[in-house]
Every structure is written in C-alpha cells, then in structure tokens.
C-alpha positions in Angstrom: -4.8 -73.6 -25.0 -5.4 -69.5 -26.4 -5.6 -70.4 -29.5 -8.4 -73.0 -29.2 -10.2 -70.5 -27.2 -10.1 -68.1 -30.2 -11.3 -70.2 -32.4 -14.5 -71.2 -30.4 -15.1 -67.8 -30.3 -14.9 -67.3 -33.8 -16.9 -69.6 -34.6 -19.2 -68.9 -32.2 -19.7 -65.2 -34.0 -19.7 -67.3 -37.3 -22.6 -69.0 -36.3 -24.3 -65.4 -34.5 -23.4 -64.3 -38.0 -25.3 -67.1 -40.0 -28.4 -66.7 -37.9 -28.6 -63.2 -38.9 -28.1 -64.0 -42.0 -30.8 -66.9 -42.2 -33.1 -64.3 -40.5 -32.2 -61.6 -43.4 -33.3 -64.2 -45.7 -36.5 -65.0 -44.5 -36.9 -61.1 -44.6 -36.3 -60.5 -47.9 -38.3 -63.5 -48.9 -41.4 -61.6 -47.5 -40.0 -58.5 -48.9 -40.0 -60.0 -52.4 -43.5 -61.5 -52.0 -45.3 -58.6 -50.8 -43.7 -56.6 -53.5 -45.1 -58.9 -56.4 -48.2 -58.6 -54.4 -48.2 -55.0 -54.6 -47.0 -55.2 -58.3 -50.0 -57.5 -59.0 -52.3 -55.7 -57.1 -51.2 -52.1 -59.1 -51.8 -53.7 -62.4 -55.6 -53.8 -61.4 -55.9 -50.0 -61.2 -56.7 -47.6 -64.0 -54.1 -45.0 -65.4 -55.0 -42.5 -63.5 -55.2 -44.5 -60.2 -52.1 -46.0 -61.0 -50.7 -42.4 -61.2 -51.7 -41.5 -57.9 -50.3 -44.5 -56.0 -47.1 -44.2 -58.4 -46.9 -40.0 -56.5 -48.1 -41.2 -53.1 -45.8 -43.9 -53.1 -42.6 -41.3 -54.0 -43.7 -38.9 -51.2 -44.1 -41.3 -48.4 -40.6 -42.8 -49.3 -39.1 -39.3 -48.9 -40.7 -38.7 -46.1 -40.1 -42.2 -44.4 -36.7 -42.2 -45.7 -35.4 -39.0 -43.5 -37.5 -40.2 -40.6 -35.5 -42.8 -40.8 -32.0 -41.2 -40.9 -33.1 -38.4 -38.6 -33.7 -41.7 -35.9 -30.4 -43.4 -37.0 -29.0 -39.2 -36.4 -29.9 -39.2 -33.1 -28.6 -42.7 -32.2 -31.2 -44.9 -33.0 -30.9 -48.2 -34.7 -33.2 -48.3 -38.4 -32.2 -51.8 -39.1 -34.7 -54.6 -39.1 -32.6 -56.3 -36.5 -32.3 -54.1 -34.0 -34.7 -51.6 -34.7 -35.1 -48.5 -33.0 -32.8 -50.2 -30.1 -30.2 -47.1 -28.9 -26.7 -47.8 -30.7 -23.3 -47.2 -30.0 -21.5 -46.6 -32.9 -22.4 -46.9 -36.6 -23.8 -50.0 -37.9 -23.4 -51.4 -41.1 -27.3 -52.8 -41.5 -28.4 -49.1 -40.7 -26.2 -47.4 -43.2 -26.6 -50.0 -45.8 -30.3 -49.6 -45.6 -30.0 -45.4 -45.6 -27.8 -45.4 -48.7 -29.6 -48.1 -50.6 -31.9 -45.2 -52.1 -28.9 -42.7 -52.9 -27.7 -45.7 -55.2 
C-alpha cells in the first residue's frame, strides 16, 4: 500500500512539473515573439538611433540584473513562476535566470 501511495505522489509531482513546463513554454514563446518584434523595430532605426538604443539597453539590463540579484539575496523569488514571493532556500529557476548573463 505504501508503494502505491508513493507512486501516486510521484505522478502528482510529475503532473505539477509538466504544468510548470507548459507555462514556461508559453512564456518562452512570448519572449521569442517579442524579441523578433523588437529586432524588426530596431532594424527600422538609423545607425545613430540604433547605437543609442543598444547603449540604453545595456545600461538598463545591467541595472535590472543587479536589482533582481539584490531582491533574490533579500529572500524573494525573481523567477516568473513565483516572482516577488518570499522564498525558503534556493530556487533553481531564480538561480538559472540570474546566472544566464554570466555564461
């Protein structure tokens, strides 16, 4: 009976993970579409305008990443699944998100 219950619990956890994976897929798809739209929009700018946009984006990205790292260190989630919720222990999604810029 215990083995059956354990299998049921594993199945429930797998279903939960599958739901999270599906939501991540939807989120990634929307990010890819937005990225494509922004690339098209950027291509319509002149060279001087493009340089300003790229410079501002780099500045904002650095500041934003620093702010998210600070929030994570203060004990909050920065991943989209649990954003701004208090966290207990480390979150692999948050850590992966914060580390992606370092790679």
